Biopython code that builds the backbone (N, CA, C, O; Angstrom):
import numpy as np
from Bio.PDB.StructureBuilder import StructureBuilder

atoms = [
    (1, "UNK", "N", (-44.164, 49.529, 23.053)),
    (1, "UNK", "CA", (-43.772, 50.543, 24.022)),
    (1, "UNK", "C", (-45.032, 51.053, 24.718)),
    (1, "UNK", "O", (-46.074, 51.250, 24.092)),
    (2, "UNK", "N", (-44.913, 51.252, 25.974)),
    (2, "UNK", "CA", (-46.029, 51.775, 26.747)),
    (2, "UNK", "C", (-46.229, 53.263, 26.454)),
    (2, "UNK", "O", (-45.268, 54.000, 26.232)),
    (3, "UNK", "N", (-47.462, 53.678, 26.458)),
    (3, "UNK", "CA", (-47.769, 55.085, 26.216)),
    (3, "UNK", "C", (-47.099, 55.974, 27.257)),
    (3, "UNK", "O", (-46.648, 57.074, 26.936)),
    (4, "UNK", "N", (-47.031, 55.506, 28.501)),
    (4, "UNK", "CA", (-46.418, 56.297, 29.573)),
    (4, "UNK", "C", (-44.952, 56.585, 29.267)),
    (4, "UNK", "O", (-44.465, 57.686, 29.524)),
    (5, "UNK", "N", (-44.250, 55.593, 28.719)),
    (5, "UNK", "CA", (-42.838, 55.778, 28.404)),
    (5, "UNK", "C", (-42.670, 56.810, 27.291)),
    (5, "UNK", "O", (-41.764, 57.642, 27.350)),
    (6, "UNK", "N", (-43.524, 56.762, 26.289)),
    (6, "UNK", "CA", (-43.441, 57.734, 25.213)),
    (6, "UNK", "C", (-43.777, 59.137, 25.723)),
    (6, "UNK", "O", (-43.133, 60.106, 25.321)),
    (7, "UNK", "N", (-44.763, 59.258, 26.590)),
    (7, "UNK", "CA", (-45.098, 60.563, 27.168)),
    (7, "UNK", "C", (-43.928, 61.103, 27.988)),
    (7, "UNK", "O", (-43.634, 62.298, 27.936)),
    (8, "UNK", "N", (-43.260, 60.230, 28.744)),
    (8, "UNK", "CA", (-42.075, 60.630, 29.514)),
    (8, "UNK", "C", (-40.966, 61.085, 28.572)),
    (8, "UNK", "O", (-40.240, 62.034, 28.870)),
    (9, "UNK", "N", (-40.840, 60.413, 27.448)),
    (9, "UNK", "CA", (-39.824, 60.768, 26.460)),
    (9, "UNK", "C", (-40.055, 62.173, 25.915)),
    (9, "UNK", "O", (-39.102, 62.901, 25.639)),
    (10, "UNK", "N", (-41.301, 62.546, 25.763)),
    (10, "UNK", "CA", (-41.626, 63.862, 25.212)),
    (10, "UNK", "C", (-41.655, 64.935, 26.296)),
    (10, "UNK", "O", (-41.045, 65.993, 26.143)),
    (11, "UNK", "N", (-42.361, 64.665, 27.387)),
    (11, "UNK", "CA", (-42.632, 65.705, 28.378)),
    (11, "UNK", "C", (-41.839, 65.564, 29.677)),
    (11, "UNK", "O", (-41.932, 66.433, 30.544)),
    (12, "UNK", "N", (-41.070, 64.500, 29.831)),
    (12, "UNK", "CA", (-40.346, 64.252, 31.079)),
    (12, "UNK", "C", (-39.209, 65.222, 31.317)),
    (12, "UNK", "O", (-38.902, 66.066, 30.474)),
    (13, "UNK", "N", (-38.590, 65.090, 32.473)),
    (13, "UNK", "CA", (-37.500, 65.973, 32.893)),
    (13, "UNK", "C", (-36.367, 66.004, 31.865)),
    (13, "UNK", "O", (-35.787, 67.059, 31.610)),
    (14, "UNK", "N", (-36.057, 64.858, 31.283)),
    (14, "UNK", "CA", (-35.024, 64.798, 30.244)),
    (14, "UNK", "C", (-35.652, 64.470, 28.894)),
    (14, "UNK", "O", (-35.087, 63.734, 28.085)),
    (15, "UNK", "N", (-36.831, 65.034, 28.677)),
    (15, "UNK", "CA", (-37.577, 64.765, 27.457)),
    (15, "UNK", "C", (-37.301, 65.769, 26.354)),
    (15, "UNK", "O", (-36.581, 66.751, 26.531)),
    (16, "UNK", "N", (-37.892, 65.487, 25.232)),
    (16, "UNK", "CA", (-37.696, 66.292, 24.037)),
    (16, "UNK", "C", (-38.149, 67.739, 24.256)),
    (16, "UNK", "O", (-37.482, 68.672, 23.808)),
    (17, "UNK", "N", (-39.266, 67.926, 24.935)),
    (17, "UNK", "CA", (-39.781, 69.281, 25.163)),
    (17, "UNK", "C", (-38.818, 70.125, 26.001)),
    (17, "UNK", "O", (-38.843, 71.354, 25.924)),
    (18, "UNK", "N", (-37.980, 69.479, 26.793)),
    (18, "UNK", "CA", (-36.997, 70.198, 27.603)),
    (18, "UNK", "C", (-35.648, 70.314, 26.907)),
    (18, "UNK", "O", (-34.652, 70.678, 27.533)),
    (19, "UNK", "N", (-35.613, 70.008, 25.619)),
    (19, "UNK", "CA", (-34.400, 70.228, 24.849)),
    (19, "UNK", "C", (-33.475, 69.044, 24.703)),
    (19, "UNK", "O", (-32.378, 69.191, 24.164)),
    (20, "UNK", "N", (-33.877, 67.871, 25.165)),
    (20, "UNK", "CA", (-33.054, 66.674, 25.039)),
    (20, "UNK", "C", (-33.464, 65.932, 23.765)),
    (20, "UNK", "O", (-34.517, 65.298, 23.706)),
    (21, "UNK", "N", (-32.606, 66.029, 22.753)),
    (21, "UNK", "CA", (-32.940, 65.449, 21.455)),
    (21, "UNK", "C", (-32.101, 64.215, 21.128)),
    (21, "UNK", "O", (-32.172, 63.690, 20.016)),
    (22, "UNK", "N", (-31.322, 63.759, 22.079)),
    (22, "UNK", "CA", (-30.511, 62.567, 21.843)),
    (22, "UNK", "C", (-30.544, 61.703, 23.094)),
    (22, "UNK", "O", (-31.369, 61.930, 23.979)),
    (23, "UNK", "N", (-29.681, 60.739, 23.178)),
    (23, "UNK", "CA", (-29.644, 59.866, 24.346)),
    (23, "UNK", "C", (-30.912, 59.047, 24.462)),
    (23, "UNK", "O", (-31.409, 58.504, 23.475)),
    (24, "UNK", "N", (-31.434, 58.963, 25.682)),
    (24, "UNK", "CA", (-32.615, 58.133, 25.929)),
    (24, "UNK", "C", (-33.843, 58.613, 25.181)),
    (24, "UNK", "O", (-34.645, 57.796, 24.728)),
    (25, "UNK", "N", (-34.005, 59.909, 25.042)),
    (25, "UNK", "CA", (-35.175, 60.426, 24.329)),
    (25, "UNK", "C", (-35.188, 59.899, 22.895)),
    (25, "UNK", "O", (-36.214, 59.411, 22.421)),
    (26, "UNK", "N", (-34.071, 59.995, 22.218)),
    (26, "UNK", "CA", (-33.981, 59.511, 20.843)),
    (26, "UNK", "C", (-34.157, 57.997, 20.781)),
    (26, "UNK", "O", (-34.828, 57.481, 19.888)),
    (27, "UNK", "N", (-33.557, 57.295, 21.726)),
    (27, "UNK", "CA", (-33.667, 55.833, 21.759)),
    (27, "UNK", "C", (-35.119, 55.391, 21.943)),
    (27, "UNK", "O", (-35.569, 54.461, 21.274)),
    (28, "UNK", "N", (-35.850, 56.044, 22.838)),
    (28, "UNK", "CA", (-37.241, 55.666, 23.092)),
    (28, "UNK", "C", (-38.139, 55.960, 21.890)),
    (28, "UNK", "O", (-39.036, 55.176, 21.581)),
    (29, "UNK", "N", (-37.904, 57.079, 21.216)),
    (29, "UNK", "CA", (-38.695, 57.385, 20.022)),
    (29, "UNK", "C", (-38.397, 56.349, 18.946)),
    (29, "UNK", "O", (-39.306, 55.875, 18.264)),
    (30, "UNK", "N", (-37.127, 56.001, 18.797)),
    (30, "UNK", "CA", (-36.748, 54.980, 17.818)),
    (30, "UNK", "C", (-37.425, 53.641, 18.147)),
    (30, "UNK", "O", (-37.962, 52.984, 17.255)),
    (31, "UNK", "N", (-37.399, 53.238, 19.419)),
    (31, "UNK", "CA", (-38.035, 51.979, 19.833)),
    (31, "UNK", "C", (-39.529, 51.994, 19.514)),
    (31, "UNK", "O", (-40.075, 50.990, 19.057)),
    (32, "UNK", "N", (-40.184, 53.114, 19.751)),
    (32, "UNK", "CA", (-41.617, 53.221, 19.455)),
    (32, "UNK", "C", (-41.854, 53.053, 17.960)),
    (32, "UNK", "O", (-42.808, 52.388, 17.557)),
    (33, "UNK", "N", (-41.000, 53.647, 17.135)),
    (33, "UNK", "CA", (-41.146, 53.520, 15.685)),
    (33, "UNK", "C", (-40.917, 52.087, 15.228)),
    (33, "UNK", "O", (-41.626, 51.595, 14.350)),
    (34, "UNK", "N", (-39.939, 51.417, 15.811)),
    (34, "UNK", "CA", (-39.668, 50.025, 15.465)),
    (34, "UNK", "C", (-40.865, 49.150, 15.831)),
    (34, "UNK", "O", (-41.267, 48.290, 15.048)),
    (35, "UNK", "N", (-41.431, 49.364, 17.012)),
    (35, "UNK", "CA", (-42.600, 48.578, 17.431)),
    (35, "UNK", "C", (-43.779, 48.795, 16.493)),
    (35, "UNK", "O", (-44.458, 47.841, 16.114)),
    (36, "UNK", "N", (-44.024, 50.048, 16.116)),
    (36, "UNK", "CA", (-45.121, 50.333, 15.198)),
    (36, "UNK", "C", (-44.885, 49.668, 13.850)),
    (36, "UNK", "O", (-45.823, 49.161, 13.235)),
    (37, "UNK", "N", (-43.649, 49.665, 13.389)),
    (37, "UNK", "CA", (-43.315, 49.017, 12.124)),
    (37, "UNK", "C", (-43.569, 47.521, 12.197)),
    (37, "UNK", "O", (-44.080, 46.931, 11.245)),
    (38, "UNK", "N", (-43.219, 46.904, 13.313)),
    (38, "UNK", "CA", (-43.456, 45.469, 13.491)),
    (38, "UNK", "C", (-44.941, 45.135, 13.487)),
    (38, "UNK", "O", (-45.337, 44.026, 13.128)),
    (39, "UNK", "N", (-45.757, 46.104, 13.890)),
    (39, "UNK", "CA", (-47.205, 45.910, 13.906)),
    (39, "UNK", "C", (-47.837, 46.193, 12.551)),
    (39, "UNK", "O", (-49.054, 46.092, 12.397)),
    (40, "UNK", "N", (-47.006, 46.550, 11.562)),
    (40, "UNK", "CA", (-47.513, 46.761, 10.214)),
    (40, "UNK", "C", (-47.603, 48.204, 9.766)),
    (40, "UNK", "O", (-48.094, 48.479, 8.671)),
    (41, "UNK", "N", (-47.148, 49.114, 10.573)),
    (41, "UNK", "CA", (-47.204, 50.532, 10.219)),
    (41, "UNK", "C", (-46.141, 50.828, 9.154)),
    (41, "UNK", "O", (-44.970, 50.487, 9.324)),
    (42, "UNK", "N", (-46.556, 51.459, 8.067)),
    (42, "UNK", "CA", (-45.632, 51.805, 6.990)),
    (42, "UNK", "C", (-45.146, 53.247, 7.070)),
    (42, "UNK", "O", (-44.035, 53.556, 6.639)),
    (43, "UNK", "N", (-45.978, 54.130, 7.620)),
    (43, "UNK", "CA", (-45.640, 55.553, 7.685)),
    (43, "UNK", "C", (-45.885, 56.048, 9.104)),
    (43, "UNK", "O", (-46.919, 55.754, 9.704)),
    (44, "UNK", "N", (-44.929, 56.801, 9.635)),
    (44, "UNK", "CA", (-45.075, 57.403, 10.963)),
    (44, "UNK", "C", (-45.002, 58.914, 10.777)),
    (44, "UNK", "O", (-44.001, 59.440, 10.293)),
    (45, "UNK", "N", (-46.051, 59.593, 11.158)),
    (45, "UNK", "CA", (-46.134, 61.040, 11.025)),
    (45, "UNK", "C", (-46.145, 61.663, 12.410)),
    (45, "UNK", "O", (-47.139, 61.548, 13.127)),
    (46, "UNK", "N", (-45.052, 62.327, 12.802)),
    (46, "UNK", "CA", (-45.060, 62.986, 14.111)),
    (46, "UNK", "C", (-46.046, 64.151, 14.078)),
    (46, "UNK", "O", (-45.826, 65.141, 13.381)),
    (47, "UNK", "N", (-47.119, 64.026, 14.826)),
    (47, "UNK", "CA", (-48.193, 65.004, 14.748)),
    (47, "UNK", "C", (-48.280, 65.940, 15.920)),
    (47, "UNK", "O", (-49.336, 66.525, 16.160)),
    (48, "UNK", "N", (-47.195, 66.103, 16.664)),
    (48, "UNK", "CA", (-47.192, 67.088, 17.744)),
    (48, "UNK", "C", (-46.005, 68.017, 17.542)),
    (48, "UNK", "O", (-44.977, 67.605, 17.004)),
    (49, "UNK", "N", (-46.138, 69.232, 17.957)),
    (49, "UNK", "CA", (-45.096, 70.221, 17.678)),
    (49, "UNK", "C", (-43.769, 69.895, 18.335)),
    (49, "UNK", "O", (-42.726, 70.311, 17.831)),
    (50, "UNK", "N", (-43.770, 69.158, 19.456)),
    (50, "UNK", "CA", (-42.520, 68.827, 20.135)),
    (50, "UNK", "C", (-41.649, 67.889, 19.303)),
    (50, "UNK", "O", (-40.433, 67.857, 19.491)),
    (51, "UNK", "N", (-42.237, 67.136, 18.400)),
    (51, "UNK", "CA", (-41.474, 66.232, 17.554)),
    (51, "UNK", "C", (-41.299, 66.849, 16.189)),
    (51, "UNK", "O", (-40.679, 66.246, 15.314)),
]
sb = StructureBuilder()
sb.init_structure("model")
sb.init_model(0)
sb.init_chain("A")
sb.init_seg("    ")
for serial, (resi, resn, name, xyz) in enumerate(atoms, 1):
    if name == "N":
        sb.init_residue(resn, " ", resi, " ")
    sb.init_atom(name, np.array(xyz, "f"), 0.0, 1.0, " ", f" {name:<3s}", serial, name[0])
structure = sb.get_structure()
């Protein structure tokens, strides 16, 4: 997943910071986690207050 897409998911008009916790925002966060897992990541720690 591109960093820009994840930033849009968090800070965009329909992003998590604006109160959208499902739909595309949730799907994009899930996709990012799946990609990280495929790259060998075992633990994902959301380190920003919006998540």
